[in-house]
C-alpha positions as CSV (number, residue, x, y, z in Angstrom):
1,M,12.4,18.6,17.9
2,K,8.8,18.1,16.6
3,Y,7.0,20.8,14.6
4,S,3.3,21.7,14.0
5,K,1.5,24.0,11.7
6,L,0.7,27.5,13.1
7,G,-3.0,27.4,12.4
8,Y,-4.4,29.0,9.2
9,S,-0.9,30.3,8.3
10,G,0.5,26.9,7.6
11,V,3.9,28.0,8.9
12,E,5.8,25.2,10.6
13,V,6.8,26.0,14.2
14,S,8.5,24.0,16.9
15,R,6.4,22.4,19.6
16,V,8.5,24.5,22.0
17,C,8.2,28.3,21.8
18,L,10.9,30.3,23.6
19,G,9.2,32.8,26.0
20,T,11.2,35.9,26.8
21,M,9.4,38.0,29.4
22,T,12.1,37.9,32.1
23,W,14.7,39.4,29.7
24,G,15.3,42.9,31.0
25,T,14.5,42.1,34.7
26,Q,15.7,38.7,35.8
27,N,17.9,38.2,32.7
28,D,20.3,40.5,31.0
29,Q,21.6,40.7,27.4
30,K,24.2,38.0,27.9
31,D,21.7,35.6,29.4
32,A,19.3,36.2,26.5
33,N,21.9,35.7,23.9
34,E,22.8,32.4,25.5
35,Q,19.2,31.3,25.6
36,I,18.5,32.2,22.0
37,E,21.5,30.4,20.7
38,Y,20.9,27.3,22.7
39,A,17.2,27.2,21.7
40,L,18.1,27.5,18.0
41,D,20.7,24.8,18.3
42,R,18.0,22.5,19.8
43,G,15.7,23.1,16.9
44,V,13.4,25.7,18.5
45,N,12.3,28.1,15.7
46,F,9.6,30.0,17.5
47,M,10.1,33.0,19.9
48,D,7.5,35.0,21.7
49,T,7.8,38.5,23.2
50,A,5.6,41.6,23.7
51,E,6.0,45.4,23.8
52,M,4.9,45.3,27.4
53,Y,7.8,43.1,28.5
54,A,9.9,42.8,30.6
55,T,7.8,41.7,33.6
56,P,6.6,42.7,36.0
57,P,5.5,45.5,33.7
58,S,6.5,49.1,34.6
59,P,7.4,52.3,32.7
60,E,11.1,51.4,33.3
61,T,10.8,47.9,31.8
62,Y,8.5,48.7,28.9
63,G,10.1,47.6,25.6
64,K,13.2,46.2,27.2
65,T,12.7,42.6,26.0
66,E,12.1,43.6,22.4
67,T,15.3,45.8,22.6
68,I,17.3,42.8,23.9
69,I,16.1,40.6,21.1
70,G,16.8,43.4,18.6
71,N,20.3,43.7,19.8
72,W,20.8,40.0,19.1
73,I,19.3,40.2,15.7
74,E,21.5,43.2,14.9
75,A,24.5,41.2,15.9
76,N,23.4,38.1,13.9
77,P,21.5,39.5,10.9
78,T,21.9,36.3,8.8
79,R,20.1,34.2,11.4
80,R,16.8,36.2,11.4
81,E,15.3,33.7,8.9
82,E,15.9,30.8,11.4
83,F,13.0,31.6,13.6
84,V,9.4,32.7,13.7
85,L,9.2,35.9,15.8
86,A,6.0,36.8,17.6
87,T,5.3,39.9,19.6
88,K,2.2,41.6,21.0
89,I,0.5,45.0,21.4
90,A,-0.6,45.7,25.0
91,G,-4.3,46.1,25.7
92,P,-5.9,48.8,27.7
93,G,-5.0,49.5,31.4
94,L,-1.3,50.4,31.5
95,P,-1.1,54.2,31.9
96,W,2.5,54.3,30.5
97,V,1.4,52.6,27.3
98,R,-0.7,55.0,25.1
99,D,-2.2,56.5,28.3
100,G,-3.8,53.2,29.1
101,G,-6.1,53.5,26.1
102,L,-7.9,50.8,24.1
103,I,-6.4,49.0,21.2
104,T,-7.4,51.0,18.1
105,G,-6.4,50.9,14.4
106,D,-4.1,53.8,14.9
107,A,-2.6,52.1,18.0
108,V,-1.8,49.0,16.0
109,L,-0.1,51.0,13.2
110,S,2.1,53.0,15.7
111,A,2.8,50.0,17.9
112,V,3.9,47.8,15.0
113,D,6.4,50.5,13.9
114,A,7.7,50.9,17.4
115,S,8.2,47.1,17.8
116,L,9.9,46.8,14.5
117,A,12.3,49.5,15.6
118,R,13.1,47.9,18.9
119,L,13.4,44.4,17.3
120,K,15.7,45.8,14.6
121,T,13.9,43.7,12.0
122,D,11.9,44.5,8.8
123,Y,9.0,42.2,9.6
124,I,7.2,40.4,12.5
125,D,6.0,36.9,11.7
126,L,3.2,36.8,14.2
127,Y,1.6,40.0,15.7
128,Q,-0.8,39.4,18.6
129,L,-3.3,41.4,20.6
130,H,-2.1,40.9,24.1
131,W,-5.6,41.1,25.6
132,P,-8.9,42.3,24.2
133,N,-10.5,45.7,24.9
134,R,-13.3,44.0,26.8
135,T,-12.6,42.3,30.1
136,S,-12.0,38.6,29.5
137,P,-12.1,35.7,31.9
138,H,-8.4,35.3,32.4
139,F,-5.9,36.0,35.3
140,G,-8.2,34.6,37.9
141,K,-11.4,36.1,36.6
142,H,-12.9,32.8,35.2
143,H,-15.3,31.9,38.1
144,P,-19.0,32.7,37.6
145,G,-20.0,36.0,39.0
146,H,-16.6,37.7,38.6
147,I,-17.4,39.4,35.3
148,S,-20.7,39.9,33.4
149,F,-20.8,39.1,29.7
150,S,-24.3,40.5,29.6
151,D,-23.1,44.0,30.3
152,V,-20.8,44.0,27.3
153,N,-21.9,45.9,24.2
154,A,-21.1,43.3,21.6
155,K,-21.7,45.6,18.6
156,E,-19.4,48.3,20.0
157,H,-16.6,45.7,20.5
158,S,-17.3,44.2,17.1
159,D,-16.8,47.6,15.6
160,Q,-13.5,48.1,17.5
161,M,-12.4,44.6,16.3
162,L,-13.1,45.5,12.7
163,E,-11.0,48.7,13.0
164,I,-8.2,46.7,14.5
165,L,-8.5,44.0,11.8
166,Q,-8.3,46.7,9.1
167,A,-5.1,48.0,10.5
168,L,-3.6,44.6,10.8
169,D,-4.6,43.8,7.3
170,E,-2.8,47.0,6.2
171,C,0.3,46.0,8.0
172,I,0.2,42.6,6.4
173,K,-0.2,44.0,2.9
174,V,2.9,46.3,3.2
175,G,4.9,43.4,4.7
176,K,5.4,44.7,8.3
177,I,3.7,41.6,9.7
178,K,3.0,38.3,8.2
179,H,0.2,36.9,10.4
180,F,-1.8,37.9,13.4
181,G,-3.1,36.2,16.5
182,L,-4.9,36.7,19.8
183,S,-4.0,36.3,23.4
184,D,-6.1,36.1,26.6
185,D,-9.2,36.0,24.5
186,T,-12.3,33.7,24.3
187,T,-14.2,31.6,21.8
188,W,-16.4,34.5,20.9
189,G,-13.4,36.7,20.3
190,I,-11.9,34.1,17.9
191,N,-15.1,33.6,16.0
192,E,-15.9,37.2,15.8
193,Y,-12.5,38.0,14.2
194,I,-13.1,35.1,11.8
195,R,-16.6,36.4,10.9
196,L,-15.3,39.9,10.3
197,S,-12.4,38.8,8.2
198,E,-14.6,36.6,6.0
199,K,-17.3,39.4,5.7
200,H,-14.8,42.1,4.8
201,N,-12.1,40.1,3.0
202,L,-9.4,40.9,5.6
203,A,-6.6,39.0,7.2
204,R,-7.6,35.9,9.2
205,V,-6.6,35.1,12.8
206,T,-4.1,32.2,12.9
207,S,-3.4,31.7,16.6
208,I,-4.4,32.3,20.2
209,Q,-2.2,32.1,23.3
210,N,-3.9,31.6,26.7
211,E,-2.8,30.3,30.1
212,F,-3.1,26.5,30.1
213,N,-1.6,24.0,32.5
214,L,-2.4,21.2,34.9
215,I,-4.0,23.5,37.4
216,H,-5.7,25.8,34.9
217,A,-7.1,24.0,31.9
218,K,-10.4,26.0,31.5
219,D,-9.9,26.1,27.7
220,W,-10.3,22.3,27.5
221,P,-12.4,21.2,25.7
222,Y,-14.6,23.9,24.3
223,L,-12.1,26.7,23.2
224,I,-9.5,24.1,22.1
225,E,-12.1,22.2,20.0
226,N,-13.0,25.5,18.4
227,C,-9.3,26.1,17.6
228,V,-8.8,22.7,16.0
229,H,-11.8,23.0,13.6
230,A,-11.2,26.7,12.9
231,E,-7.5,26.2,12.1
232,V,-6.4,28.5,14.9
233,A,-3.2,27.4,16.6
234,Y,-3.5,27.0,20.4
235,L,-0.4,28.2,22.2
236,P,-0.4,27.6,26.0
237,W,1.5,30.2,28.0
238,S,2.5,29.6,31.7
239,P,2.5,25.8,31.3
240,L,4.1,25.7,34.7
241,A,1.5,28.0,36.3
242,A,4.1,30.8,36.9
243,G,6.6,28.2,38.0
244,S,4.4,26.7,40.7
245,L,4.1,23.3,38.9
246,S,7.9,22.9,39.3
247,G,7.1,22.3,43.0
248,K,9.4,25.1,44.3
249,Y,6.6,27.0,46.0
250,I,5.0,24.0,47.8
251,D,3.8,24.9,51.4
252,G,4.7,28.5,51.0
253,A,8.3,28.2,50.0
254,R,9.7,31.3,48.3
255,P,13.2,30.7,46.9
256,A,15.4,33.8,46.7
257,G,15.2,35.5,43.3
258,S,12.1,33.4,42.2
259,R,9.1,35.1,40.6
260,W,6.8,34.5,43.6
261,S,9.4,36.3,45.8
262,K,8.8,39.4,43.8
263,A,5.7,41.7,43.4
264,M,3.4,40.4,40.6
265,R,0.9,42.6,38.7
266,H,-2.1,40.4,39.4
267,G,-0.9,39.1,42.8
268,L,-0.4,35.4,43.7
269,F,-3.9,34.4,42.7
270,R,-2.7,30.9,41.8
271,D,-1.6,30.3,45.4
272,T,-4.5,28.5,47.0
273,E,-4.8,25.5,49.4
274,Q,-6.3,23.5,46.5
275,S,-3.5,24.4,44.1
276,N,-0.9,23.5,46.7
277,A,-2.5,20.1,47.2
278,A,-2.7,19.5,43.5
279,I,0.9,20.5,42.9
280,K,2.0,18.2,45.8
281,A,0.1,15.3,44.2
282,Y,1.7,15.9,40.7
283,A,5.2,16.3,42.3
284,N,4.8,13.0,44.1
285,L,3.7,11.3,40.9
286,A,6.7,12.7,39.0
287,A,9.0,11.4,41.7
288,K,7.4,8.0,41.4
289,Y,8.4,7.9,37.7
290,K,11.8,9.5,38.5
291,I,11.2,12.7,36.5
292,S,11.0,16.3,37.7
293,A,7.6,17.9,38.4
294,A,8.3,20.5,35.7
295,T,9.1,17.8,33.2
296,L,5.8,16.0,33.9
297,A,3.8,19.3,33.6
298,L,5.4,20.3,30.3
299,A,5.2,16.8,28.8
300,W,1.5,16.6,29.7
301,C,0.8,20.0,28.1
302,D,2.5,18.9,24.9
303,R,0.4,15.7,24.7
304,V,-3.0,17.5,25.0
305,D,-4.8,17.2,21.7
306,G,-5.1,20.6,20.0
307,V,-2.0,22.1,21.5
308,T,0.3,23.5,18.7
309,S,3.3,24.9,20.6
310,T,3.9,25.5,24.3
311,I,5.5,28.8,25.4
312,I,8.2,28.1,28.0
313,G,10.3,30.6,30.0
314,A,13.5,30.1,32.0
315,T,15.7,32.4,34.1
316,T,18.7,29.9,34.1
317,M,20.3,27.7,31.4
318,D,19.7,24.7,33.6
319,Q,16.0,25.5,33.6
320,L,15.9,26.0,29.8
321,K,17.7,22.7,29.1
322,E,15.3,20.8,31.4
323,D,12.3,22.5,29.9
324,I,13.3,21.7,26.3
325,D,14.2,18.1,27.3
326,A,10.7,17.6,28.6
327,F,9.3,17.8,25.1
328,E,11.3,14.7,24.2
329,L,9.5,12.7,26.8
330,V,6.5,10.8,25.6
331,L,4.1,10.2,28.5
332,S,3.1,6.5,28.7
333,D,-0.6,5.7,28.7
334,E,-0.2,4.5,32.3
335,L,1.4,7.8,33.5
336,F,-1.1,9.9,31.5
337,A,-3.9,8.0,33.2
338,E,-2.5,8.6,36.6
339,V,-2.1,12.3,35.8
340,S,-5.8,12.3,34.7
341,E,-6.9,10.9,38.1
342,I,-5.2,13.7,40.0
343,F,-6.7,16.2,37.5
344,K,-10.2,14.9,38.2
345,Q,-9.6,15.6,41.9
346,Y,-8.4,19.2,41.3
347,P,-9.9,20.3,38.0
348,L,-9.8,24.0,38.7
349,P,-7.9,24.6,42.0
350,F,-7.6,28.4,41.6
């Protein structure tokens, strides 16, 4: 297993981060225990969850994943130091989470305590803001004309960010969290948090996790360049584009029990003719080199300059083993060049 520094924190994390959002819906406690122990045995020392999980989010699944992880920690208390544990506070919009309200300083303080209780741990290594209070260009909202940045009151949001930052700083000072990060945010969001932390001598952002994969690489190059030079770890989530880059949904296939066979909060916005054509091309290229389409997509993500650790997720042990194995593959220059040619044909297919 290879390791990288988690941005400004300097903490060493594995290039693979174990995602957990299916634990509590598609996976039960036994499955989660097996995944955790296997990942640790393979050298994975980074695990990501959220108060909102399991997915798809609902009042019934809220907090279930943290509870499952907490049960494992309670049963294995001496192993807590073996991994960096990350979780997230939900942003606005979910009526069963703080009445769908904005992230505020008070919300951070209460949510941290609630996560600590569910996780059955004294500290959270990385506490992240799941999405910002303002609408950000994620989840299919990245095309021009979908949202308007000009309509955003920057000062109002900056004031909210300062209040959030002060609460995070308080949590760090008392030892409840060690570092904080962002998720589903933008270059402006990163830099505004850095500006505020420097101006007010508060905790500094150390990471951001955004969707990043072969069919959705909008953060390259500008946001990732910003991350590299600002010492902010870049953590891709959905490196397989919600499983589609495995090839299992090509031409409308919907395997029983798969994610795309179930209702999804934001719908199947990745399912377009262009995405289907791109995925077919990548799958054919992978077959040419006698590797799986998923392996190709994950190995490509790991090779992109500026990527710190890629968040994977699996519902079966076979998937988990294949996903972790993918990070041992070093893409040859020849294969990387062929991937790049396909990428140029389908740079933003959804």
